[in-house]
N, C-alpha and C positions, 0 to 999 in steps of 0.2 A: 505493499501500499503506499502511496505518497502523502504529502504533507497536506496536499488538498484533499483526500480522501478522508480526514479524521471525522470521527463520527460524533454527532453532537447528543447528550443523551439527558433526557428529564428522569428524574424519580419521582413516582407519586407513592408514597408509603405515609401511613398517619403514625405508626407506632416509631417514635425518635430513635430508639437506640438501633433498630434497623435500617431506617434512614440514614442515620450517620454511617453503619458499616457498609451499606450499599456505595454511600458516597467514597468511601475511603477505597472500596473496592475499584469503582470507574476511574477514580483519579489516579490510579496506578496501574492501569490497566492502558498499555500502550495503544495510541490510536484512537482512543477515547477521551471525550472532553464532556466534563459534565457543565450544562448549560443551566439547571435549575433543579429546585426541590419543591415538591408540593404535598401538603398532608389534608387537602380536601378536594374534592371534584371541583370545586368553582375555580380554585388556583391553579389546577391541573390545566382546565381548559384556558385559563388566560395564559400560563406559559406556554402552553403549546402553540397558541395563536400567535404570540410575541416572537418566540424562538425557532419555532418549526423544526424540532429536533428530528434525528433521523430514527432514533430509537426512544422508546420509553419502557422502563422498569415498572410496571402497573400492578398496585393492590386494587383487589375488587371492592372490598367493605371499607367504605370510607364514611367520614361524620358525617357529610351531605348528600351521599348518593353511592350508587355502585361504579365503579371504574369501567366495567364492561359497556357502559353507555357511551363512553367515550369515542368507542370506535365508530359510533353512528355520526358523530358530532360531521358537519360538512368540513369545517376547516382542518378536523383530521384527514379526510381522506383527501382534501386538497392537495396535501405537499407528500403524499406516499410515506406515512411513518410505519414503522414496524413497531411492534408490541411484544415484550416477553411479560407474562403473566407471572406474579409471584403471590399466591394468593392461599387462604385458609378454604376457600370455597370449592366444595368438594362434592358438589350436586353437577349431575349430567348436563343440565340444563345451561348452566353457566360456561362448563367445558365447550358444550357444542357450538354456543354463541360464540364463544373465542376463536375456536377454529374456525367458524363461518367467517368471521370478521377479518381472518388473516392473521392471526397471532402466531409469532414466529416460534414460541413454544408456551409451554403452562406448567409453572414450578409450584407444587402444593407446599405448605408451611408445614411444620417448621422447616426451615431452608435448609436444603444441601449445599454446602459451599462446594462441594465436588461437581455437583450438578450444575449449580450456576456458572462456576468457573467456565465449565465445560462448554456451556451454553454460549456463554461470549465469545468464546474462541471460534467456535462454529459461526456464529453471527457475522465475526469480523471474516471470516473467509469466505461466506455467502456474500457479503456487502461488497468485497473487494473483488470477487470473481465477475458479479453484476457490471461493476465500473470499469471492470478489464474488458469485457466481451462486447463488441458492440454487434456480431453476428452469432448466433449458436447452431451448433449441431446438436444430434440426439445424445452424445456423449456430453456435452456440456449442461444439457437441460437436465440428465441423469445425475450429475454432479452436484447441481443447483439444489435438486430434490433430495438427494443425499445427504446434504449438509443440512436442511431444514428440517427432516425427519428422523435421521440418525441419532436418537439420543442416548445417554451415557449408559442405560442397562444393556444395551448391546455388547458392552466391553465386558471383559472377564472382571468378576467381584473379587475384590482384596480382601480375603479372609482376615478378620480379626479388626477390621477398621469400621469404626461406627462414624456415620455423620455427626452426631450430636457431640461425640469427642473430639473429632476433628475441628468442628465450630469453635470449640472452647480453645484448641489449640492455634487455630488461624487468626481469631480475634484480635487478641493484643498486637499482632504486626499489622493489622488493618488499620487499628488505633493509633498505632507509633511505627507507619512504614519506614521511617530513617533510622529507627531502633536496633541493634543487634541484641539478641536474646540468647542466654548460655542456658543449658538443661537446668541448672540451678536457679537461674532467674525465672523459668517458666514453671518450676515447682513452686516458688513463691507467688506467682500470678495466678495460676489455675487450681492448686492444691491438688495436682494429681501426682502419681509415682513417676520417679526417675526413669522406671522401665518403659513405662506408658509413653510417657512425653518423648523419650528418645525414639520409640517406635512411630510414634504418629510424626514427628519432625524429621525422620529420613524417608517415612511415605511422601510429605509434601516436596521434600527437594527430588525426590524421583518423578514426583509429577507435576515439576518446575513451577510449584507454587512460591516456595523458598529456596534460597541456596545458602550453602554453607560456606565459612571460611573459616580459618586459623587466626586468633587474635594473640600477638605476642605480647608479654608484659615483661617485667625486669627478672621475674625471678620464677622458676619452675618451667613445666610443660604448657606449650601453648593451648589455649582453650578452643573448643571448637563451638563458633556461635553461629546463630542464623538470622539472616535478613529476607524481607520482604522482595520478590523481584518486581521492581520498577521499569 
């Protein structure tokens, strides 16, 4: 992707802790630029019309209405915006409406950070290929459909890795993306055991969520520390 292909993102979420975490995730994802956050449907409509984002991370249950109705707004359809639903709505009617409205993905809360990160990476590939290809053949079309509908459950499951625990491990890095954390630091922050933390940190490194480095002090062996990949 080129600089002109930067993806403007709007976050619509009324839970402040989730809104902040999504904000940190988008801010630290290459080629994505956060243009605004909204906690109500009214502010989402206003920010959508003002900034015309390429992508919206959209909750459904908002204080003044349902996010799904945004898909039917004329200003939404006018600039060809994409949506990733992140919601507690588990009823088939809402899910069907999201699919019919062209949602790129539908993620059910509690949020799986592995799934969300995977979806963002797929969307960047999807958007980049759309921008690159001016004329398509069947192979190109198949590739676009594969990116949109190939979800993370098609990948080999990682035994012993639970989404809730992974979320606890990742959250400190999202909240302080410039900070390096050692295993001892993570024990203090999360209260989890060293064995568990080490396993999840190395899993995050293998999946390119974090990178590991050695921090050299004046005395003793170097410490292995971890940082968010920005």
